[in-house]
N, C-alpha and C positions, 0 to 999 in steps of 0.2 A: 675695499676693492671696488674698482670700477668694472663695470660690464659693458664691453664694447662688442658691436656688431659690425663686421665687414662684408659688404655685399658688392662683389666684384667677381666678373667671369673670366677674368685673367688669374688663374690659379697659382702661378709663380708669384705674382705681386701680392696676393691676398694671404698665401701662406707665408710669405716674407714678413708682411706686416703682422700677422698672427704671431710669428716667433719673437720678433722684436717687441711688440707691445707685451706678450705673456711674459718675457724675461724682466719686464719693469714691475711685474706683480699683479697685473690686471687679468680679468677672466675675458677670454676673447672666443667669440663664435664667428664661423665663416660661412658664407652662404654665396654660391657660384651662380646661382639665379634668384630672381626676386620672389618667386611664389613661396618657395620653402621660408624665406625671412618673413613674408607676409603672414604666413601660418604661425611662424614662432612668436610674432609680436601680439598675437592674440592671447597668449599665455604669460608672456614675460615682457619687461619693460627695460631694454638696454639703456644705460646713460648716454652713450655715444653710439652714433652710427657712422660708419665711413662708406659712403654710397658712390658707386659707380653709375653715371647716366646711361651708358651704353651696354644694357643688358640684354641678354638673348631672347627673354620671354616677355617681359613688360620694362617700358622705358622708365629710366630713373625719376623723371619728373612725376610721373604716377605714383611711384613708390614713395617720394618724398611727400606727395599730397596725402597718401594714407598715414605717413608717420606723423604729419602735423594735425592730422584729424584725431588720431588714436592715442598719440605719446606726447602730451603737451610739454613735458619737461625734459624730452630727450633732444640733445644736441645733434646736429648733422653737419658731417664735413662732406661736400661734394667733390669727387675728383673724377675726371674724364681724361 
C-alpha cells in the first residue's frame, strides 16, 4: 500500500482526490494547511505528496523545500 499526503486548502478538491485515490487501495491523509503537514512528516514519511503552492499559512515552495530536506525518497506532485 502506498501512503499519499494531499496538501491543499481547497477542501472539495482535496476530499475528492482522497476519495478517488483511497478507492484504488492507497492510504491517503489530507491537510488543508501546511503546518499540520509539516508536523506530520516529523513522524511519518509518505511515499507521495500532492502539494498545492497557494496555501494560506506557508507557501508551497517552502513546504517543498522542507520535503526535499527531510524526505529524500518522497515523490512530490505540485498542483496549483
